[in-house]
N, C-alpha and C positions, 0 to 999 in steps of 0.2 A: 524591266520597268522600275525595279527598286533602285538599280544603279542610276537610272535617269533621275528619279526622285531625289536621290542623294546629291547629284550634281546640281539640281535646282536649289536644294537646301543650301549647299555650299556657296553658290553664286549669290543667293539672297542674303545669307549671313555676311558674306564679304562686302556686298554693297551697302549693308546697314551695320556698320561696325559697332554702333552703340546698342546695348541691349534694350534700352528704353525706346529707342526708334523702332526696334523689332516689335516690341509689345504694344505700341500705341495704336495700331490699326488692326482691323479684323483679319486681313490677309496675313499679316505678320503672325498673329496668334495661330491661324490655321497651319502655316508653314512650320512654326515652332513645334506644334504638337505632331505633325507628320514627321518631322525630323527626329523627334524623340521616340516615336513609334517604330520606325523602320529598323534601327539596329536591334531592337528587342525581338522582332519577328525573325530576323535572319540568325541571330545568335541561338534562339531556341529551336532551330530547325536542324534536322539531321541531313547531312549531305546526300544520303542514300535514300531519302524518303520516296522519291519517284520510282526508284528501283524496287523498293519494297512493295509499293502499290502494283507495279507491273508483275511482280512475282505472285502476288495475290491473284491477279487476273489469269495467269497461265497455269497455276498449280493444279487446277482441276481439269486440265486439258486431257482429253482421251486420245487425241491423235498425235501426241508426242511420245515416241517410244524409242529412247536411246539410253545407252549406258554411258555414264560420265565419270571422269575422275572427280571424286567428291572429298574435298578437304574436311577435316574434322572440325566441328564447331567449337570444340574446346581446346584448339591449338594454342600454343604459347603466344602471348600478346606480342612478343618480338617478331612473330611471323605473320602478324595480321595483314600487312600489306601484300605479302606474297600469297596468302590465302585468298584475299579479295581478287587479286590478279588471276588466280587459278579459276575461280568461279566465273569471272568475266570471259576468260579464254574458253571455257567449256560452254558458255552461253552462245559463243559464236558457232560451236558444233550444233547446238539446238537450232539456231537460225538457219544453218545450211540444211539441216534435216527438214525443217519446216518449209523452206523454199522448195525442196524436192517433192514433198508430199502435199504442198498447198494447204498447210495447217490453217485453222481458224484463228490462231493466236500469233501468227507470224509478225504482225506489227508490234505487239506487246514484247515479244522476244527481241525484236530489233531495238526497241526503246531501251531495254535493259542493257544490251550490248553497247549501245551508243552512249547512254548516260554514264556507264562505267568507264568507257574509253575517254569520254570528254573530261570526266573528273580526274582521271590519272594524268591526262595531258595538261589540264589546267593547273593542277597542284604540283606537277613535276615531282611526284613522289620518288624518292630515291630508295631503291631496294638495298636494304642492309641485310644480307642473309646471315642469320645466326647458324651455328653448327647444328642446331636442333631443327631448323626449318627444312621441310621437304620440298622437292620439286613437284610440280603439278602431277606428273606422270607417276610419282611414287605413291600416290593416294589410291585407295581401292576404288574400283569402278562400281558405281551403284546405279540403280534405276532413277528415272526422271523424278519421281515422287520424293525419294530420299534425298536427291540432289537439291531440290527446291527447299525442303525442310531444313537442310543444313545451311543452305545459302541465307535463308531467312534468319536463322539463329545467329549467324555470323554478323549479319547486318544489324540486327537488334543489339547484339553485344557492342558493336562499334558505335551505335548511336546513343549508348547510355552515358 
């Protein structure tokens, strides 16, 4: 919806190349303020906000009982992308477990996995592996609660 609004703003501005023409009618003022507002809302928003909300929804689930490779929340900043990829890979494990057990939070887990994959695909993040970075399987396996807590910390650190 914001992308559509931006294209409307651009079209309107292109059709009315003079600033005074833009501001002389009520519709021009409305579009001007909307165009000024949209970039601010997107810039102040964390790309992982939806994932964080879904993590909040699943973290109290009693029917998810899995051990997962859990990256350290305080991992080197150079490893941030690989750490995030690890968390999203392990989310797929949670999703498969939920499907088998018919968990009450299956949709929330699916949303986390989907949003993570979409973000990685959209941004075409390039993995630059530092010598310090671990592979996902090198991390300690922890229970679901500890996994979610670490995942939240990593996202919150990335959103700062």
